[in-house]
C-alpha positions, -999 to 999 in steps of 0.1 A, spaced: -752 133 509 -721 154 517 -713 182 541 -691 212 531 -678 230 561 -661 264 557 -632 270 581 -600 291 580 -567 272 580 -560 286 615 -578 302 644 -586 338 635 -587 362 665 -616 386 666 -625 416 688 -658 421 707 -679 429 677 -665 402 655 -639 424 639 -606 408 631 -577 419 653 -543 430 641 -530 395 651 -555 379 627 -536 395 597 -505 374 604 -521 340 602 -506 332 568 -471 340 578 -476 321 611 -492 292 593 -464 290 568 -441 285 598 -464 257 611 -474 277 641 -508 260 643 -497 224 642 -512 215 675 -547 230 667 -548 215 632 -539 181 644 -564 184 672 -590 192 645 -581 161 626 -583 140 658 -618 154 666 -631 147 631 -621 111 635 -635 109 670 -669 122 661 -673 101 629 -666 128 603 -634 112 590 -651 105 556 -648 116 520 -683 129 524 -670 156 547 -652 184 530 -633 212 547 -636 244 526 -604 262 536 -599 299 533 -630 307 511 -628 337 488 -591 340 496 -585 361 465 -605 390 479 -592 415 505 -619 411 532 -605 381 550 -573 377 570 -562 348 548 -560 370 518 -526 366 500 -523 404 505 -512 393 540 -478 377 537 -480 370 500 -492 340 479 -464 317 490 -472 322 527 -509 312 520 -498 283 499 -475 270 526 -502 276 553 -527 255 533 -502 227 528 -492 226 565 -529 227 576 -538 197 554 -507 177 565 -516 183 601 -553 176 598 -544 143 582 -517 135 607 -542 141 635 -566 116 621 -586 133 593 -572 109 568 -603 106 546 -616 142 548 -615 161 515 -603 197 511 -617 225 489 -599 257 479 -625 283 469 -619 316 450 -643 344 445 -654 358 412 -630 382 395 -618 409 394 -596 398 423 -591 425 449 -558 408 459 -546 403 423 -542 366 429 -561 335 417 -562 298 427 -533 290 405 -511 313 426 -518 297 459 -526 261 450 -504 237 471 -510 208 447 -536 181 438 -521 159 465 -535 183 490 -565 199 474 -593 176 462 -618 202 448 -614 237 434 -644 258 445 -658 290 430 -681 317 444 -701 337 419 -734 356 422 -755 373 395 -738 406 400 -709 428 388 -725 424 362 -757 404 359 -765 379 331 -797 385 313 -784 373 279 -762 345 267 -737 371 256 -735 386 291 -731 352 306 -703 343 282 -684 373 296 -693 366 333 -682 329 332 -648 341 321 -644 359 354 -630 329 372 -655 301 366 -641 289 333 -605 292 347 -615 272 379 -629 244 358 -600 243 334 -574 243 362 -592 215 381 -594 194 350 -557 200 342 -548 188 377 -571 157 375 -593 169 403 -629 181 406 -644 216 408 -675 229 426 -698 259 428 -696 267 465 -717 298 465 -741 315 441 -775 330 437 -795 361 429 -784 396 439 -805 427 444 -817 452 434 -822 446 396 -800 471 380 -768 474 360 -748 456 388 -774 431 401 -798 408 383 -825 408 409 -850 379 406 -834 367 374 -844 332 362 -820 333 333 -791 332 357 -801 297 368 -805 285 333 -770 296 324 -755 282 356 -772 249 353 -760 247 317 -724 248 329 -730 223 356 -746 198 331 -719 204 305 -692 198 330 -710 172 352 -683 146 351 -658 169 369 -683 188 391 -683 176 427 -712 197 440 -733 228 436 -744 249 466 -769 277 467 -767 302 495 -792 311 521 -783 336 549 -814 349 568 -793 377 582 -780 390 549 -785 426 539 -811 434 512 -785 434 484 -777 398 493 -812 383 492 -801 351 476 -828 329 492 -855 316 469 -883 330 491 -871 365 479 -868 353 443 -900 335 434 -895 336 396 -860 321 400 -873 295 424 -900 283 399 -874 282 370 -850 264 393 -875 237 401 -885 233 364 -848 229 354 -842 202 380 -875 184 376 
């Protein structure tokens, strides 16, 4: 199997309650200036030392960067600063010893709160091995094929097309049900899994992995786990049988 490990391109300072400090909002500009070289090379050396220098180990850098809720958003310093930060990070991790580790750049479902997409910050296929995508059954849910056709155009289709044009793979890094069942959330919606698996099977030759999401501490609206979605869980097992 493989391990996909999510990590920012640089250490992100937080306050006592896990809130990001003002300094955290400058990591893109500092990263573009290669200010984290020593930490990133130390990470590469550690990966090699503990036996994780493998193409089965993926660093998912700066997940959901196209939103506005993380310090690595391109709203902080601009897309070029993030692009340069990613490039420097990967160069340094490799220089430190992480020569076989693969790298994933993951965007969230559109609309993008930052106004930017993967194409705007992509440092190049020589650095990024997989283009990831996060998309849940929300904003808006997919109960019909017509609705799903609209939703997949909110970043999923573009992620797949960009990856294929660059000769690299794509992945579904996060996805799942979302609650309650209303105009914005699908609830326990088995159709979502049918549609999602349809894309994975149609694009299987270029799909690197598909993750579902389980966070026991998530709020009620983010009950993605299958225990909270029994109808989806039964359909999921049938589809993969």
